[in-house]
N, C-alpha and C positions, 0 to 999 in steps of 0.2 A: 354469471353466482348461482343459475339455478343446478339445484345437486342430482347428478344422475340416477342419483337414490327415490327421486322422490321431492314431496313437499316437507322439510324439513324446518317451519315453520314454530312448531309447537317445542319443539327442542329448543331457539332463540329464545322462545318466549319466558321457558323456563330457567335457562341459567339469567336474563337481564333479570327476571322477578327475584331471583336470587341476590345478585349481586346489588340488588335495592333491597334488599332485607334485611332491617335492624340487626340479625345476628351476622351479618355478614359484615356491614359498613361499620358495628359498634367496636370488630375485632382490628378489622382495615385501620381506622382511625386510631384508637388507641395504641396501636404498633408506630403508626407515625408519627403522632403526636410526642410519645412519649423517648423516642431517636431522635427527633429531629433537628432539636436544639446543638447537642452536643457532633450528630451531622454536619450538619454547618456551620462548625467551626473551625477558620481557615487552618488553626495547630492542630487538627487530628488527623491522629497517623492513618494510614492508607490502609491498613491491616485490621482497623478499628471498622473504619467503613466497607470492606467486603463484607465483613463478620454482621454486619446490620443489615447489608442489601441479602448475603443470604440466608438472612432471617426473615426475611423478607418473603423470600421466593421458598423457603422451606414453608411458611405461615398459606400464604397465597395457594400454590399445589395442593395442600393439604388441603383447606376448602373447599377447592372446584373439585379436588375428588370427591372429597365424600359427599359432595352432591350429587356427582355423576353416578356413584357407587349405589345411594339410597335411594333413583331414580331406575337402576337398570340397566342402563348407560354404560358402555364398554368405555374405559378411562383412556384407549390411545382414539380417541375423536375430542377431545378437551382441545386440540391446539388446531384440528380442523374445523371445529363448531366455534370458536370463536377469528378466525383466519375466517372464515363467512361473514360472519357480524363485522367486524370490522372493515369488508372491503362494501358495508352500505354506510350510505351519507348516515344514515340513523345511528349507526352505533360510531362512524366517526366524530361522529358531533357532539357525543356524551363524552366531554374530557374527564369528568372523573371516574366514569368508567372505563375507557379506554385503556387512559393513563395509568388507573390500577393494574389490570392485566399485561400493558407489555411494559410498564417497570419489573414485571420478574421476566420478562424476555432480553432488559437493555438496561443498564445499571446508569447508563446516562440520561435516560427517562427519569428512573428513579429517583438521581441525584437532584430534578427539575420541580418532582412531586415532594421530594424533601423541601427544598428550598421554598415551596409553597407552602406547605404545613408550618417549615418554620416563622414564614411572614407573618401568618394567623397568629401563631402561637405568639407572639411577639405583639401584636396588636391586641388579643386577647388580655392579655396580662396590663397592657395601658389601661384599658378601659376598667380593668377591675380595680385599679389604682386609683381611678379618679385624674388620669393625667390630662394635661392643658388640651383645650379641641386643636390646635396647630398640630401639637405631639401626633395625635390619633389621629389629624385627618391627614399626616406624610405617611404614616403607618398604613392607614385605608388604600392611601396611591401606594404604598411597596406590594404590600398582598397583592393588587389587584396585579400590581406589573409581572411578578411573580408567577398570577396564573398565566397572564398573555403570553408568559416568555415559555414557560411549562405545555403549552398548546401547542405552543407555533413549534418546537422541539418534535412535539406527536405527531402535528400536522407533517412536517419535515420527512419522519418515517416512516408514515403513511403513503407521500407522495413516492418515495422511490418503492416501498414495496409495490404501489399500482405498475412505476413503468415495465418494473422486472415484470412483472405480471404483462400488462400489455404486449411488451419485445418479447414475449415468450423467455426470458432467462429465468423464468420462476413458475414454474407450476401451480396451479391456482389448488390448497387440500379444500376438498369437497370429502364430507361426511359418507364413510357407506352403508349398507345397510343396516337400517335403523328399526326402531320396534316401533310400533304404531302407538301415536298420546296413547297417554292412560286415562282410564273413564273417569268422570267426573266423581268427586269426592262429594258423599249425602251431607249434606245440611246436620251441622252438630243441631242438637235440644239448648245443649249447655255450655258455656265456654270446657269445661272439664270435660265433656263428653266425647272432645273430637280427639281423637287418636292420632300419629303419624304413621302413614304407611309408607314404604321401600319406593313403593311406585308412585309416591304424586308428586304433583310439581312445588316445591316449598312454596308454603305464602309469602304474598305482598307483606311488604313493610305497610303500616298507613303512615309511619312520622317518621321521618331521620330523628336520630340521637340529637338532643338537644344543644350541645354543644357547634353540631355537625352542619345546623339545616341549612347553614346558607351559604357552606364553598359552593365554589366553585360559579359564585353570581355572575361572572365576566365572561366568561366564553360557552360554559355548560349548558347543553341543552340536554336533559333529562330522556334517554328514551322512553319510550309506551311500549308496555306490552299489547299484546293484541288479544282473539281469540283464540290465537292458535294456526291463522290462516292467514295474516299479513303477509304482502310478499316488502321485501326491504329493498331499496332504490340504490342500485350500484352507485360507489361512487369511483369515477375516474381520475388519471391524474389531474387534469386538468381544472375537474372540480374541484382539487383539493389545492391547485396553484393559486383560485378566486379566494378560497379560502385564507388561505395562507397571506394573500395582500391585502384583506380587508385585518388581520388579526395584525399584522404591520402598521397599519393606520392606524391601528388604536394601539399599541405600544409609542407610536411616538408620541400620538396625544397624550397621552399618560406621560411619555419622558416631559415632553413641554410644562404640564401640567405640576411634574415633581421638581420639576425644574425654577417653574413659576413659586410655589409652596417655601423652598427654600432659601428665593429669595427674599422672600416676604418675611420668611422669618428671621433671616439675615439681618434687614433694614430692620424690623421690631429692636431685633438683640443691640442693634448700634444706637440705634434710640433710646432703648432703655440705660444703656453706657452711659449718655452723654447727658440724659437728665440726672441720673446718680453722681456723674460728676456736677452737673451744676448746682445740686444741692450740697453737695461735698463744700464746695467752691465758696458756697453761700457761708455756710456755716462756719468755717476759714473765717474769711471776711467779717463775719459778727464777733466771733469771737475775736479776734482782735482788737476791733471795733471796740468793742467792752473792756478789754483792759486799757485801751487809754484814755480810757474816759475816768 
């Protein structure tokens, strides 16, 4: 993973910082939340799904391109920089960031991302409407399952890419000659006095948007940025396989949990139906008894 042109950690830090910023997250989340329900309907035409997907790809690429341009970096290095990032344990383990990027390349992963957002959207609507505890519990488990399945799909794709690199079928992308890190920005005396610089690294988000702050809580391990000197840990296909084993074990456990929840709900429905039938029978018998008297 070492770049022939030297250390590129500061660029990785800049990319990660931008992808964790409110500016970026809010736009991505808003698009996914506003389209996930229609996209995930069984009767949604394929043409509409492709239109939604193309809209996502355009928006994502525009945001990343803008960031590279403002930093004075060649936009043709976007893909190599991302490839470098996703070949690391740190990048591959950040489910949110990795899935958002790979969704711009792979419509299947985008579909999994939409399923996850749709499950979260449904869960949020149940909470807002004050639904029963067991209904919310089932929806929570369904959202966690959607996240796990997205992570499995993501890891499967990364494993495929790792095997291609290791077999020599795929040449590893490496950023070419890059400019040195920008000098540190002077500290602003007041918030209003700080101005944007075309060569500056985007500022980090101090807090995710309120509606999205608990996203990817099962598999997501948010990547942290360093000081421009941190080395990333190479991710091998065997390492990804180990992650897949753990994810599938979690998936199986969650499926069993969901089955148990559904079984308990069905049992509760049967008991309520039985109680209701018994009460109605008692009322009828009481009415007949009163008529005889």
